[in-house]
C-alpha positions in Angstrom: -7.7 15.5 28.5 -6.8 12.7 30.8 -5.6 9.6 29.0 -5.6 6.4 31.0 -5.8 3.7 28.3 -5.0 3.6 24.6 -5.7 1.0 22.0 -3.9 0.1 18.8 -5.0 -1.7 15.7 -3.6 -2.4 12.3 -5.9 -3.1 9.4 -6.1 -3.6 5.6 -3.3 -5.1 3.6 0.3 -5.4 5.0 2.9 -2.7 4.3 6.5 -2.6 5.6 5.8 -0.3 8.5 3.1 -2.0 10.7 5.3 -3.8 13.1 7.6 -0.8 13.5 4.7 1.6 13.9 3.3 -0.6 16.7 6.7 -0.7 18.3 7.2 3.0 17.9 3.9 3.9 19.6 4.6 1.6 22.5 8.1 3.0 22.9 6.9 6.6 22.8 4.1 6.1 25.4 6.6 4.3 27.6 9.0 7.2 27.3 6.7 10.2 28.0 3.5 8.7 29.5 4.5 5.4 31.2 1.4 5.2 33.3 -0.9 5.0 30.2 -2.1 1.5 29.7 -1.9 0.0 26.2 -4.0 -2.7 24.6 -4.1 -3.9 21.0 -7.0 -5.3 19.1 -6.1 -8.4 17.2 -6.8 -8.4 13.4 -7.9 -4.8 13.3 -11.6 -3.9 13.3 -12.4 -7.7 13.3 -10.9 -8.0 16.8 -12.5 -4.7 17.9 -16.0 -6.0 17.1 -15.2 -9.4 18.8 -13.4 -7.9 21.8 -10.2 -9.8 21.0 -7.3 -7.9 22.6 -3.8 -8.1 23.9 -2.7 -6.3 27.0 0.7 -4.7 26.5 2.7 -5.7 29.5 6.0 -4.6 30.9 8.0 -7.3 29.0 6.5 -6.1 25.7 7.2 -2.4 26.6 10.8 -3.3 27.4 11.3 -5.2 24.1 9.2 -3.0 21.8 12.3 -1.9 19.9 12.6 -5.4 18.5 9.4 -4.8 16.4 11.4 -2.4 14.2 13.4 -5.4 12.8 10.4 -7.2 11.5 7.7 -6.8 8.8 4.1 -8.0 8.9 2.0 -7.1 11.9 2.4 -8.8 15.3 -1.2 -7.8 16.2 -2.8 -9.0 13.0 -4.8 -7.4 10.2 -8.1 -7.9 8.4 -10.4 -6.1 6.0 -13.5 -5.1 7.8 -15.6 -2.0 7.0 -17.7 -0.9 10.0 -20.3 0.8 7.7 -20.8 -2.5 5.7 -23.3 -4.1 8.2 -24.2 -6.8 5.7 -20.6 -8.1 5.4 -20.1 -7.9 9.2 -23.3 -10.0 9.8 -22.2 -12.5 7.1 -18.8 -12.9 8.9 -20.5 -13.4 12.3 -19.0 -10.2 13.7 -22.3 -8.6 14.6 -25.9 -9.9 14.9 -28.6 -9.2 12.4 -29.9 -5.7 13.0 -26.9 -4.5 15.0 -24.9 -1.4 13.8 -21.2 -2.4 13.7 -20.3 1.2 14.5 -22.3 1.0 17.7 -20.9 -2.4 18.5 -17.3 -1.0 18.1 -18.1 2.0 20.1 -19.6 0.0 23.0 -16.5 -2.3 23.0 -14.2 0.7 23.2 -16.3 2.1 26.1 -16.4 -1.3 27.9 -12.6 -1.5 27.5 -12.1 2.0 29.0 -10.3 3.2 25.9 -9.6 7.0 25.8 -7.5 6.9 22.5 -7.6 4.6 19.5 -4.6 4.5 17.2 -5.5 3.1 13.8 -2.6 2.1 11.5 -3.7 1.5 7.9 -4.4 2.9 4.5 -7.2 4.9 3.1 -9.9 2.2 3.9 -8.6 1.8 7.5 -8.6 5.5 8.1 -11.8 6.4 6.3 -13.4 3.6 8.5 -11.7 5.3 11.5 -13.3 8.6 10.3 -16.7 6.9 10.2 -16.1 5.6 13.7 -14.8 9.0 15.0 -17.9 10.7 13.6 -20.2 8.2 15.3 -18.4 8.6 18.6 -18.7 12.4 18.4 -22.4 12.3 17.5 -23.1 9.9 20.4 -21.0 11.7 23.0 -18.4 9.0 23.5 -15.3 10.7 24.9 -12.6 9.1 22.7 -9.9 10.4 20.4 -9.0 8.6 17.2 -5.4 9.2 15.9 -4.5 7.4 12.7 -1.2 6.6 10.9 -1.1 6.3 7.1 0.0 2.9 5.8 -0.1 2.0 2.1 2.6 0.8 -0.3 0.7 2.6 -3.1 1.4 6.0 -1.5 -2.2 7.0 -2.5 -3.7 8.6 0.6 -5.1 12.1 0.1 -3.7 14.6 1.2 -0.7 12.8 2.7 2.7 13.3 0.9 4.3 10.1 1.9 2.7 7.0 3.4 4.5 4.7 5.8 6.1 1.7 4.1 6.0 2.9 0.5 9.7 3.6 0.2 10.6 0.2 1.5 8.1 -1.5 -0.8 9.7 0.2 -3.8 13.1 -0.9 -2.7 11.9 -4.5 -2.2 10.1 -4.6 -5.5 13.3 -3.5 -7.2 15.2 -6.3 -5.5 12.6 -8.8 -6.6 12.8 -7.6 -10.2 16.5 -8.1 -10.3 16.1 -11.9 -9.9 13.0 -12.1 -12.1 14.6 -10.2 -15.0 17.6 -12.5 -14.6 15.4 -15.0 -16.3 15.5 -13.1 -19.6 18.0 -15.5 -21.2 16.0 -18.6 -20.2 14.7 -18.8 -23.7 14.8 -16.8 -27.0 12.4 -14.0 -27.5 11.5 -13.7 -23.8 8.7 -11.4 -22.5 8.8 -10.7 -18.7 6.0 -8.8 -17.0 6.7 -7.6 -13.4 3.3 -6.9 -11.9 3.5 -4.4 -9.0 0.8 -3.5 -6.5 -1.1 -0.3 -7.1 -4.9 -0.4 -7.6 -5.5 3.2 -8.5 -2.0 4.7 -8.2 1.1 4.0 -10.2 3.6 5.6 -7.7 4.9 2.2 -6.4 5.5 0.9 -9.9 7.3 4.1 -11.0 9.4 4.3 -7.8 10.3 0.6 -8.0 11.4 1.1 -11.6 13.6 4.0 -10.5 15.1 2.0 -7.7 15.8 -0.9 -10.0 17.6 1.3 -12.5 19.7 2.7 -9.7 20.7 -0.9 -9.1 21.6 -1.2 -12.8 23.8 1.9 -12.5 25.8 0.1 -9.8 26.6 -3.0 -11.9 29.4 -3.8 -14.2 28.6 -5.4 -17.6 30.3 -7.8 -20.0 28.4 -7.3 -23.3 30.8 -9.4 -25.3 29.3 -12.5 -23.7 25.7 -11.2 -23.7 25.7 -9.6 -20.2 24.5 -6.2 -21.3 22.6 -3.5 -19.5 20.2 -3.2 -22.4 18.9 -6.8 -21.8 18.6 -6.2 -18.1 16.9 -2.8 -18.4 13.2 -2.0 -18.2 11.6 -1.4 -21.6 8.1 -0.2 -20.5 6.5 1.1 -17.4 2.6 1.0 -17.4 0.7 2.8 -14.7 -3.1 3.7 -14.4 -2.4 7.4 -14.9 -0.9 6.8 -18.4 -2.8 6.1 -21.6 -1.6 2.8 -23.1 -1.7 2.5 -26.9 -1.1 -1.2 -27.1 -0.6 -1.3 -30.8 1.9 1.5 -30.8 3.7 0.2 -27.7 3.8 -3.3 -29.3 5.5 -1.9 -32.4 8.1 -0.1 -30.2 8.7 -3.1 -28.0 8.9 -5.5 -31.0 11.8 -3.6 -32.3 13.6 -4.2 -29.0 12.6 -7.8 -29.0 14.0 -8.2 -32.6 17.3 -6.5 -31.7 18.1 -8.1 -28.4 15.8 -11.0 -27.8 13.9 -10.0 -24.7 11.5 -7.3 -23.3 11.0 -6.4 -19.6 7.8 -4.6 -18.5 7.0 -3.0 -15.1 3.2 -3.1 -14.8 1.0 -1.5 -12.1 -1.8 -3.9 -11.3 -4.3 -1.1 -11.8 -3.1 -0.2 -15.3 -5.7 -0.9 -17.9 -8.1 -2.0 -15.2 -11.0 0.0 -16.7 -10.5 -1.8 -20.1 -10.2 -5.2 -18.4 -13.4 -4.7 -16.3 -15.3 -3.4 -19.2 -14.2 -6.4 -21.3 -15.2 -8.9 -18.5 -18.5 -7.2 -17.9 -19.4 -7.1 -21.6 -18.7 -10.9 -21.6 -21.2 -11.4 -18.8 -18.5 -12.3 -16.2 -18.1 -9.1 -14.1 -15.2 -9.3 -11.6 -15.7 -10.1 -7.9 -15.5 -7.2 -5.4 -14.3 -7.0 -1.7 -16.3 -5.5 1.2 -15.1 -2.0 0.3 -16.4 -2.4 -3.3 -13.0 -2.7 -4.9 -12.4 -5.1 -7.7 -10.6 -8.2 -6.5 -7.5 -7.8 -8.7 -6.3 -11.4 -8.2 -9.5 -12.6 -10.0 -8.8 -10.6 -13.1 -5.0 -11.1 -13.4 -3.9 -7.8 -15.0 -0.4 -9.2 -15.6 -1.7 -12.1 -17.5 -4.1 -9.9 -19.5 -1.3 -7.6 -20.6 1.1 -10.5 -21.3 -1.5 -12.0 -23.6 -2.0 -8.7 -25.4 1.7 -8.3 -26.0 3.1 -11.8 -26.4 1.5 -12.4 -29.9 2.3 -8.9 -31.1 6.0 -9.2 -30.1 6.4 -12.7 -31.3 7.4 -13.9 -27.8 8.4 -17.5 -27.6 8.3 -17.5 -23.8 6.3 -15.3 -21.4 6.6 -15.0 -17.7 4.5 -12.9 -15.3 5.6 -12.4 -11.7 4.0 -10.4 -8.9 6.2 -8.7 -6.3 3.4 -7.5 -4.0 3.5 -10.2 -1.4 7.3 -10.3 -1.4 7.4 -6.5 -0.8 4.6 -5.7 1.6 5.6 -7.8 4.6 9.2 -6.7 4.6 10.8 -4.9 7.5 11.0 -1.1 7.1 14.2 0.3 5.6 16.2 3.2 7.2 14.3 5.9 5.3 10.9 4.5 6.4 12.1 4.0 10.0 12.9 7.7 10.2 9.5 8.6 8.9 7.8 6.1 11.2 9.6 7.6 14.2 8.6 11.2 13.4 4.9 10.1 12.9 4.6 7.9 15.9 6.1 10.5 18.2 3.6 13.1 16.9 0.7 10.6 17.1 1.4 10.1 20.8 1.7 13.9 21.4 -1.6 14.5 19.6 -3.3 11.7 21.5 -2.3 13.1 24.8 -3.7 16.5 24.0 -6.9 15.1 22.5 -6.2 16.1 18.9 -7.8 13.7 16.4 -6.8 13.0 12.8 -4.4 11.1 10.6 -0.7 12.0 11.0 1.0 13.0 7.8 2.7 15.7 5.8 -0.3 17.7 4.7 0.1 18.5 0.9 -2.7 21.0 1.1 -1.1 22.9 4.1 2.5 23.3 3.0 3.6 19.7 3.7 3.6 20.4 7.4 3.6 17.2 9.6 0.3 17.4 11.5 -2.9 15.5 12.5 -5.0 15.9 9.3 -8.7 16.1 9.8 -10.5 12.8 9.1 -13.1 14.2 6.7 -10.2 15.3 4.4 -8.7 11.7 4.2 -9.5 9.8 1.0 -8.0 7.0 -1.0 -7.1 6.7 -4.6 -4.7 9.7 -4.9 -3.4 9.6 -8.4 0.3 9.5 -9.1 1.5 12.7 -10.8 3.0 11.5 -14.0 4.2 15.1 -14.8 6.9 14.9 -12.1 10.4 15.4 -13.6 11.9 12.2 -12.2 9.1 10.1 -13.9 9.5 12.0 -17.2 13.2 11.3 -17.1 12.6 7.6 -16.5 10.3 7.3 -19.5 12.6 9.4 -21.7 15.5 7.1 -20.8 13.6 4.0 -21.9 12.1 5.6 -25.0 8.4 5.5 -23.9 6.0 8.3 -24.6 4.4 10.1 -21.7 0.7 10.4 -22.5 -1.6 11.0 -19.4 -4.8 8.9 -19.3 -8.0 10.7 -19.8 -9.5 9.1 -16.6 -6.5 10.0 -14.3 
């Protein structure tokens, strides 16, 4: 196919890859197809519906490599679902009676776009799938090529999402300073709440990264600077069953012996129990345009802290969230290599008219390819039977009991 103009958009929550992925796509087009024009819709599907766009000029092309040094997204994000017409009308993005998919398609056609690159997580790319299906059904000649971004690493069937490795590393660095608070009072309970609505991968990976940091330190136990006090004592993820009474008994023994307990908690852990409790009380949690529970309105970290504080006899409790610290970080070296391989392939697929989401396909031998949109889904569960996670729990003395709903 002949490609004259491509469009980029980033959407959903931030992850440490968006700026670099935008830069990588611009660089690759400039390298192998310099005559292709590039535009970027501001704030994702929000800007697409409004027609808000940036034209990528020669100065930006020349300096696109600078984007690899930054986190966030230079072109902006939002959470807009094109199949949720009611929300789009409420936000003034379309008029009553208009189909947002049609509005988006007409905008792409008016802008002369031949290829749309979507950079986002499961919601972004399932929305891209809805848009791609609409375009195909209505004979719009446009190819959609997505890139997988999510710090949760929970896109089916993609082995590794962009930005997840960096987010784990950043969360571990955040934890080092937070856990440093453990001697700020006797019988201290610290809960480090990590992003991860349905998937505990980030919490588990951050815990492993943090314990690697512990391995590199020297200790002076004679004055109280001991690895045991700085260590993680529990890791709670959605895919594990949590027996609060049994865990409280185990953790109380640690609290009694050393005076502090440190917990790594995935924000989705225990969510079913919390939602059921709130609903039964007549105060069901708020939900976003995608139907997800607004986790900031139910405060999982505070809920767990309350459950454990009394049972452990904690005199002081601290809950800290690393998500916003981690997700707008610049990509680390490991993610930069992954971004480079994916953006290069995304451009090649775009130029030959091959649609899909770029990723290592877990259902096709982990081959890096354009995965068909109908196969993309969110909420991939973290596999708690992986040896590295089992070793982590064994090291900290926590039982591994998979949750019945995982």
